[in-house]
C-alpha positions, 0 to 999 in steps of 0.5 A: 939908350942904344941897340946892338948893331952889326954890319952884314951883307944883305944875302947873309942876313937873308940866310940867317935862321929865324928865331924859334917861337917860345911861349911867354914866361911868367914874370920873375918876381925878383926881376920885377922887384928890381924894376920896381925899386929902379922906378922909385927915383923917377916917380919920386921926381914927378910926385907920381900919384894915381886914382882908381875906379871900379877896380874892386871888380877886378880883384885878383883876376888876370886882366888885360891892361891897356895904357896910353903911351907917352914916354919911357916913364910909362913902364915905371908907372905900371910897376908902381900901380900893379906891383906885386901883381905879376903882369906880362908886357906886349912890347916891340920886338926890337926891344929883345935885341941882345937881351932876349932871355932877360926880356922873357924873364921880365914877362915881355911878349914881342910883337912887330909894330903895325905888322899882322902878328897872329901869334900875338893873340895866342901868346896873350891867351897863354899868359892869361890862361896858362900863366895866370898872369895879367898882360899890359898892352899899349894899344896905340903901339907908338908914342904920341907925336902931338900929345893926342891919342894915336889911332887905335887898331880896329875891332879891339872888341873882338880881342876882348871877346876872345880873351874873356877877362876884365879890361883895365885902362891906365890913362896918364897925365903929365907923362907926355909933358915931361918927356915928349918924343920930339924933345930928344929925351930932355926931361922937364919938371912936371908932376905925373898922375894916372887914372886906373879904371876897370873899363869892362868886366867879362860880363859887360864884354859879353853883353856889348857888341864889338862896335860898342866896345870899340866906341867906349875904348876910343872915348877912353883914349881921347885926350889932348896933353897940350890942352890939359897943360893949359887948362891946369896951368902947368908951366914948363919953364925949361929953356929947351922946351921947343927943341926938336918941335920941327919934328912934328911941326914940319910944315910952315902954315904961313909959307907952306914950305916943308922941312924949313922949320926949326925948333930950338930953345923956346922958339920955332922958326921957319927958315924960309919965311922967317916967321917965328913962334915962342912955345910958352910955358903953358904949351901954346904957340905965340907968334912974334909980330903977326897973326898966326893960324895956330896957337895950339900944337895939335891943331897945327898937326891936324892941319898938316894931316889935312894937307897930306890927305889933300895931296893923296886925293889929288895924287900929288903926294910922294916921298923919295929919300936915300936911306941907310938900311938896318934889318931885323930878322932875329933877336941878335942884332939890327943888321946894317946891310947898306944904303938904298932908296925909299919911295912912298906914294899912293901905291905904298912903299918901295925900298930898293938898295944893297947893290940891287939885291933888295927890292921890297914893296908894301901896299897901303892896306898892309898896315893901318899905321907906321912905325916911325920914330925920332933919334931911334936908339940914338941912330937917327930918325927912322921909318920902319916897314916890313913883314913877318919875315924881316923888318927894314929900318930906314934912316933918311939921309936928308931932312925928311919929316918922318912924321909926315910919312906916318900921317901919309901911311895912316891916311892912305890906309883909310883911303884904300879901305874906303875904295875897297869897300866901294868896289864890293 
C-alpha cells in the first residue's frame, strides 16, 4: 500500500490552510457491505472463527469496541464479527490522505497517534449519541512490535465513564503470527481466531473506580503471541519467517553491538560477532553452537528495553540521524519538504532542516508513546513526531533502529512523569 506524496517547499507547506473539522458520518451501509465481501478471501484463508462472552448484555446498544492491533487483517476481522451492525473506526489521520470523503463514508474518525487530540472524545461521543453507532478503537494505537501488548494510554476508565456505553473487547490469536510487522507484509499460513467479550456494562463502569477499570483493561490486553504459538504448537514453516527480525532484535546480547543483526530467511545473524540463531517453526530462537541468553523473542526485546532504560538513567542515551522529512498538515498529501537532522536524548526530540527553516522540539512529556513504523507506506522505516499543527515523518538515512527510538520515548516519558511527581 502506498500513500500520496508531493514535493513542496517548507514555507509553502506551513502556509497551507488547515482542514476544517467535520463531525463523523454514520457508516454507509453499501460501502460496509463491500468491505465485508472483500474481507472474505483473507478470512477464509485463515479459517477465521470467533467466540463470544457476555455479549447478550450489549444487545443492539451502541458500544465502544476495543481491539488489539496485530496486522491489517484486524479490520477484516471486525467486519466479520460486527456486520451488519454499523460502527465507526478511530484511525490514524494519515489514512485519510487522498481519500478523506471515502474514509468518512466508511465511518472513520481521524486522530493523530500519540498526540493530544481533544476533539477525538467529542467525535466519539457524536458517533455514539447522535449517529447511534458503535465505535471501534485500537487503544494500543500501533501494531505490536514483539507480539506482546503495546502500552495503553492511562485513565481509559475516565473515557469509559464519560461515554456511559458498554465496552466490548476483541482479542485476536494468530493475526500477529500470520503477519508480524517486522516481516515486511509477507503472509504466513496461520489460522486466526478472536474472542469477543462485553468487558463492562454502563452499570459496571459506574460502580468501579477509574483505577479498577484501567486494571481490568490492562489484564484483558495482556498477551504474548510467541508464547501462544509455542504452547499451541503452531508451526510456521515459511522460509521467510525471520525476514526483518533485526528490526525488533537490533542489539546483539552476545557482543552488545547495535544495528549489526540481520534477519533473513530463517536465520538471525550478528554481522559483528558472527553469532547465529534460527527462528524455529514454533517461534523460538535456537542458537547455533553456543548457549544463548534468549530463546524467547519478547524476552530479548525486554532486555533491549532495560538497556535503553539504563542508558537514559545514566544520561548516555542519544540518537543522531540524518533524515528525509515528510509533513502532514492536511488530508491532501504527505509533503516531502527536504532533508534534516533528528536528535533524541533526555530532553526529548529536536528536528532541524529545510535549509534552516525548520526547528521543532518536543519534550519527553508530550507523548506517552511514539509513532514509529517499518517500511511505512513502502517509503521506509519512520519516526513520526509533531503536534496538532503538523506531523513530521522522519525517514532515517542510515540503519537507525526505530524500535529503539520507540522504546526510548516510552521509557523517557515514564521517567519524566516520575521526576515530575517527585517535585510536587
